[in-house]
N, C-alpha and C positions, 0 to 999 in steps of 0.2 A: 504494499499499499504506499502511496505517496504521502509525505508529510511535509507540512509548510516548514521552511527553515526557521522562521521566527513567527510567533503569534502573540498579539497584544489585545487585550480586552480594554477598551477605552472607558474608564469610569471617572466621575467627578470627584475632586478632592475637596470641594466646598459645596454647600446646598444653596438652592435658589431657582428662579425661574429661568428656563432657557429663552433667551431673546431671539437667537438666529442659528441656523445651521449653514456652514460655509463650505460644504463639499457635496459632490454628486455621488450618490450610491453606486457602488461597483467600480469606482474610478481609482486610479493610482494616486496615492498621497505621499508626500515627502515628510521625513522627520522634522518636526517643529511646525508643521503647517497647521493653521487655525482650523479647528473642526466644529467647535460650538462656542457661542458667547453666552455666559451666564450673566444675569443682571448684576452689574458691579456696583450699584450706587450705595448699598449698605456697606460694602468692603471699602469703597472709596471714602466714605465717611469715617469709618474706623481708621483708616490709614491717615487721613487728615487729623483726626483727633490725637493719634499717637505721635504724629509730627509736632503738634502743638505741645503735647506733654514733654517731648524732648526738648523743645526750645525753652520751656519754663525750667526744666531741670538744669540745663546749661546756664540759663540766667542766674539760678540760684548759686551755682558754682562761682560765677563771675562776681557775685555780691560777697560770698562768704570767704573766698580765697584771700583778698587783700586785708580783710579783718583778722583772719588767722595769722597772716604774715606780720601784721602790726603788733598783734598781741604777743607773738613770739619774741619780737624785738623789745617790746616794753617789759616783758617779764624779766629779761635780763637786767634791766635798769630798775627793777622793783617798782615800776610804775603801775602795774596791774597785778592782781593775784594769779598764782599759777593755775588755780581752778578755772578762772576765766579764760586763760590761754588754752587750757586743755578742752574746755567746752567749745571754744571757737575752732579748734582743730577737729573736734569730733563732728561739729556741724559741717565743716568742709568735707570730711570723709563721707558723711551720710549723704550730702548732695552729689558727690561724685559717684557714689553707689547708685543713687537715683538716676543719674545720667546713663550709667551702663544698663539698668533695668528698662528705661524709656527707649534707649536705642535698640534693645532686644525686642521690645513691644513693637517698635516701628517696623523692624525687619519682619516680624510675624505678620503684621498687617499687610506688609508689601507682599509677602508670599501668598497670603490668601487673595489679595487682590489680583495677583498674577494668575492664580488658579482659576479665576472667572473666565479666562481664556483657555479652553480645552484644546490642546494641541495634539498632534500625532506623536507618540513616542517612538515609532519606527516608520521606515518607508515600506510601502507595500500596497496591496489592493484592499480597500476598505469595503465592507459588506453593507447590508441594509442598516438603517438607523432605527432603533427601537424607541426613540423619543422625538417628538416634533417641538417646534417652537411653541412656547406656552406652557410646557410640561414642567412640573416641579421635580427636581432631583435633589438628592441628599448625598453628603459625603460618605464614602465607604459603602454604598449600596450595592446589593448582590447582583442586580441586573446591569449589564454593560451597556453603555449608549451605542457603541458599535464595536466591531472586531476587525483588526487589521492583520493580514497575513502577508509574509514575504514569500513570494512564489518563485523568485529567480535569485539563486538556484533553489531547487526543491530536493528534499530528501527522499529516498526510496528505501524502505525497511524490507529486508529480505530474511526469510527463516530458513535455517539449515539444521537438520537433526544433529544432536550430540554424537550419535554413532557415525554419521558421515564425516563430522569434523575429526573424530577420533581416528577413523580409518585414514583420513587424509594425512594426519600428522604422523602416524605410523609409517606411511609410504614415504613421507618426506624424510623421516629419521633414517629409514633403511636404505635410502638413495634410489628407490625405484621411481620416484618423481623428483622433479626439480622445481623448487619454489619460483614463482614469478617475481622478478626484482622490482622494487618500487611499488607504486600504487597500481593495483589492477584496474584495467579499463573495464567499465560496465556498459554493455549494450542493452537498451531498454526495447522490449517488444510490447506493443500496445494491445489493448483488448481485442481489436479487430485483426490481430496477427501481423500488422505492419510494424516495421522497424522505426523507432523514433530517430530523428535526424541527428540529435546531439548524443554523444557518449559522455558518460560520467566516470567518476572514480570511486573506488572503495575506500571509505574513510574510517570506518569503525567496525571492529569485530567484537561482539558481546563478550563480556567477562563472566557471565553466569548462565546457567541452563534453567529455562522456564520449567518449573516442577510440574506444571499442569500438561504441557505439551511436549516436554523433552526437546525443545528447540533452542537454538542459539540465534540471536538476532544480529544480522549484519546491515550496516547503513551505508548507502551509496549517496553521493552528491551529484546531482545532474543539472546542467544548465537549462534554463526554461525561459528564454528571452521572449518567446511568442506567447507565453502563458497557456500553452496547450494542456499541460499537466495541471490538474486541480487537486488540492489535498482530498485524500480518500480514494483516488482513482486506483483501480487494480491493474497492475502491469506485471510483466515478467522480466526479470533481470538475468542476462547471460554474462557471467564473468569468469575469466580464466584464473584459477587459484594455484594451479601447478601444471608443469609440462612433463609429459612421458615421452622421452626421446626414442624409446624402443617400442612404441606402441605398433600393434599389427591390426590392420583393418581389413575386414572382408565384407563384400556386399551382403545385405540382409537377405537377398533372394538366394544366395548360395548356401545359407544356413538352414537346415531342416531339424526335425525332432524325432528321435527314436521312440520306441514303445515305452521306455522309462522317462520320457520327457526331457532327455539330455540333448543339448545342442550338438549337431554333428555336421561335418562337411565332407565332401568327396574329394579325394586327392589322387593325382596321377603319380603312381609308384615308380621306382627305378626301372622296372621291367615293362613300363607302359600301361600296366593295369590299373583300373580305378579301385581305390580302397577308401573305406569310411573311417573317419576318426572322430572321436568325442572331444569337443573343445569346451572351454568356459568363457563366457562373454560377461563383461563388467558393465558396459554402458553403450548407448547409441551415439554415433557421431554422424548426424545427417541421415543418409540412407545406408550406413554401414555400422557393423557391430565392432567394438573394440574387444579384441581377443586377449584375455588375460593369461591363458595357459592352453597348450595343446597344439600350437603351431609355431614354426620357426620361420624366420624371414627367408624368402626365396622359394618356400614350398608352393 
């Protein structure tokens, strides 16, 4: 099955009324593009209020800092009590702390105001919108406003049984097969039997066996510039995982079955007579059988 490379459910980070929708359903969108505009008036007011509070806190610091400095100089001359100097210094520190808190509140208000512009977190093709202008949305709601999927490239998940993978590794370890160097090229066969125009590469081999099916998942990445492959499409992936340099191929029409069900072929002996020999086949390669034993090259 094909799987989107990235999927993002677009959800609001703040609550409010949707004022407008700024995209066409089913179109390609870019990361950062405006998708929805939530009514920003209350968040703008909160931002302006936080900005005013910060200005007040900064003004209080401007007023208390000279007083604290004067009292620190006067206490050395015994012109004021040390308690008054300590109180002035404490007031300055409190006002400076209020500036830090006001600045943080302003930053929070700015973030919430920015969240009224709902933008695309990733580039890709966006689906249908589940909300229309005028609808009320809330922060952290379960229902997504829309879903964006990155379709180029697209992933193809392939299943292989653990028994096949084990047999392959044993053949590789014994030297009967030679591993393909680098990333294996993957050819995609569509549901109608046609071959997809672009080849992909094998990127991931699963590290665990599914206890329910006994399969290992392999993931290939395939270019999809035309958007022909959609997530969930069933395809067949043909990929070389190893090379057998000594494989013997015989036409399938030349192989028959005896009364025991064993595969056999007819050979011309040294005396020119035809003899029958039982062989073992392992797999099909086009219209030929791959012979694993029973024949030698040249026979």
